[in-house]
N, C-alpha and C positions, 0 to 999 in steps of 0.2 A: 454213918461217913459219916464219923466222926475226923477233923484233920488232927494229926499225932503231936504239931506245932501250932502256933500262934500265930496265924497269918491274914495283916488286918487291910483291910483296903486301903488306900492312898491317898490321899486330898486329890479329886481331879484323876481318880485310873474309872477307864473304862470295868463295869461287871469284867466285865469277859476276858482281859487280860488278869483283875485277878482272878481270873479260875485259871487260866494259862500259866502264874504263877505254880499256882496250888498245883496244875499237872504234872511243871515242872520240879515245884518239890518233892511229888508223892513215890516219884520213881514210877509210874505208870510205862510203858513202850510207846503206848498209841495216844494220842487225845481221842480217841476213839473209842480206849479201855473205859476212864473219867468221867466220857460223856455216857457209857454201858451202864455203869455204877448209880447213874443218873435217870436210865431208864429212856435215855434216849438217844437214837439210832445215827450215826457218820448227820448230823445235822450240824450242817454252813454255820463260821464262827465269823460272818462278818457283822461289820460296827455298831451299820442301824439295820440292821434285818434281824424284829424280834418275835425269831421264828418258836421251838420247841425247846433248842436249847438255849435261848434267851431267860425262855422263862421259869425252864427245869434250874438254871443256874442260879437266878433270884431267888427264886425255892430253896435253894440249902444255903444262903447265903444267909439266909433269913431266920429260917431256922438254927444254924448252930451258931449264928454270932450279933445279932442286930433284930429284936423284934420289928423294930421298930422304921430297915429300913425301906427306901422307895426308891425302884427303879428310875427314878427319873436324874434323880443324884449325878447317877453315877452312871448317863446312855445322853445321848440327843434324845431319848422318846420323846420329851416337854415337846418338842420339835412338830410335832403328828400332830398338838392338840388343831395346829393352823388348815389339816387336811382334814381332819375327823370332826370335828369342830366339840365344842368343850364336853356336853351334852353326853356324847357317846364314848369321849378320851375321858372323865369322869366316872362312867358307870362301868369302864372297862380294869380303871384303874383296880378300882373299888374286886373286883371279881380276877383277874389276871389268870383264868382258866383257860382261855385261846390265841394264837396270836390277834395280832390286829388284823382289820382288811388291810386287803389289800392295796395301793396308791397306783394311779395309771399313768404309766406311758414311762418308764424308768427309763427302756431303753431310748426315748428323747432327751435323755443329760447327756450332758459335756463333762461334767462331775467327775470324776473317776469312781467310785467305788471302792477302794481298796483302803486298809489300810496306813494313818498318815499319821507321822512322827514328824520334831524337829531334832535336829542334827546336836544343838544347842544343849536341850533338855534331858537328850539321851543321856549326854557326857553328865549334866548336870547328875542326875536322877541315879545313875550310878556310882558315881563319885560320893551322891554322901547317903545311899543305899547297897549300894554294894549291887543294885540293878536298873534297868530302864521299866518301863512302864510306859501301857496305854494312857495318854491325856485323855480326856475327853472331849474337848473343847477342839484337839487336832481333829475329830473324828463327825463335829456337828456340820452336816451338809452345807454346801455353800463357803466355809471359809476355809482360807487359800494363803494365812500367812501364821506365821507363832506369839499368839497378841504378844507375849514375854517381852519374846525378844525380835520382834518384828524383820522373821527372815521367813524363806515361801521352805512350809510344809513340802515334806517327801512325801508321794507314795508308794508304799512297799508294794510289789510286784508278784515277789518269787516268794519271799519269807510265808506267807497268808494263804496261797493260793490255793495249797491243800491241805484239806482237813489235818489232815496225818504229820503237818512241819509247822508243830507250835514254835512261835519267835518269838519274840521280843525285842524291840529298837533298835536296841547293840546290837545285839544280831543280825540285823539286817545290811545288803551294801550299802554302804555311805556316799548313797549318793549324792549328787546337791540339784533343790528342787526347783531350783531353773528357776526365769530374773523376774524380779521384782517388777511391778509395773506401777506409776500413779493410783490407777483408783482403787487401788488393793486395798490404800490401805481404808480410804472411808466406808467400801461394803464389808471388810470382813468385820472392822464396828459395829459397822451393823447388827448384820446376821448376830454375834456374839450378843449383842445389846437384845435383839428380839427370844431369842435363845436364854436368857437368864433372866427374864420377864417373866415368863410361861415355864419356865424351871420354877420360881415363884409362889405365878400362879396361871394353870393355863385355862381358868374363865376366863384370862385376856384374852384371848385367841379369837374369840366370837368377836369384842367391843372392840378389835383390831378389822378386821375381816368384814364385818358389816357398815362397818363404815366407808368401806372404796365401792361399791354401788353408789349408796350416798354423795360422792365430792365425784362421781364421772356422769348424776344427770340421772343416772339409771332405773328406769320403775322398778319398781319391789316386785313385780310382776313380771316375772321374764315373759319378754314379745318377740316376733319378727320385728314389729318397727322399731327397735334398737339395736339392730343390725347395720346401720346407717352410722349412729353413736359409735356402736363398739368399731368398728372398720376405721373412722376420726380417733378415738383413742387410741390403736393400735399402734398407728400410723405415728401419735404423739410417744408412745414407748418406744416403738423402735429406733425411733430419732434421738430420742431426748437421754436413756440407759446409752453408757458409754460401748461401742461395737465389742470392743474386747471385753466385756463382762459379761456380755446378753453371747460369745461364742464360747463363752469358758463352760454358760452358763449348760448350755442348750447346741444341741449336734446341726440343729439344721438353720442354726443359722451361721454356720459353716459351710452348709450345702447348699447350692440350685435348686429352689425350688419351681410348676411352674402356680404354685399356690400353698404360699408360704401360710403353716402352721402359724392359729391366730395363739396368743397366748391367754387372753385377756378372756377370750368367749369360751375357752375351753372348763378354765378357772372357776370365772366364775356359774359357769351350771347351764350353761347356754344347750351343750352338750349333754345330754339324760345322761348317757352313758359314761361320760368321766368326772361325776362326780366328785372324787378323791383324787384331789392333784397332790402328788409329792407337794411337802414344804417348799422346795426350790419354787415352784413357781409364783406360790403367796411371797415368798421374802421379798422377789425381783421385784412384783407390785408394790410391794410394800415400800421397797426401797426406792424405785419410780416417786413416791405420795407423800412418801415423809415427810414433805415441808406443807403439807396441807393433812397430814391422819394427828388427830387430836391423841397424844401419846400418855397424859392426866388417866384417861379409864384403863390404863391397865395399870395402872398404882398400885 
């Protein structure tokens, strides 16, 4: 399955965005037909769902273009080393034969999971290249602004909701991304900073997350006696992070609960059945403790 034309991936282009462009140029009527040639049947083309379609497209790209291609360069995948741990993540990258383990409680996330784009980037890309594309940085979970233009990202809720309706940003409804608030700038810079650290070296994930229990004074052995400390720290977490940030990240901060879910307890592994937390949980905790974290260990 070789391309009859040269279709290089663009800087900061998401791998699946490249595949969408390939599909459009191939002339096939449906994306399912292009996936079928790869041996993948109607898998979702989600920006951070590393399923069979993502793996098949990765192998297709590397076999036809670049033998040294790394999926971490053109997807938000590196951020998942926070969720899975460096050892598992590194072993998976060497194999790449199966999907990553699922992470828990994605239904409790407040962030939208559709494809995101910046209207200004789409216009500039189209003027420079003749087409727009989905930028990897815009798909990183938790990002809310375009780093280049300081504009609120727009989430496409129509064009890519169905696998047969492949589209690029310039063909999306040119909606407004919404209001820009003060907390967004520092948070957005932080998320992308962590992402780029892990993209360079996924082993840094353990060096960052292992500092959290030490900073909080928790025992290396998870004990019931830590519950009081966890409750105190959780109250600080809820008070010290901007309320609007917490509402943006997690649905349960917008709802009334008799017993509010505890981000710290579940993320730090005090609930055995919730080991693999979505990286947004870790990002929120690291952001909360950002002035106490030793970032030099990640360099």
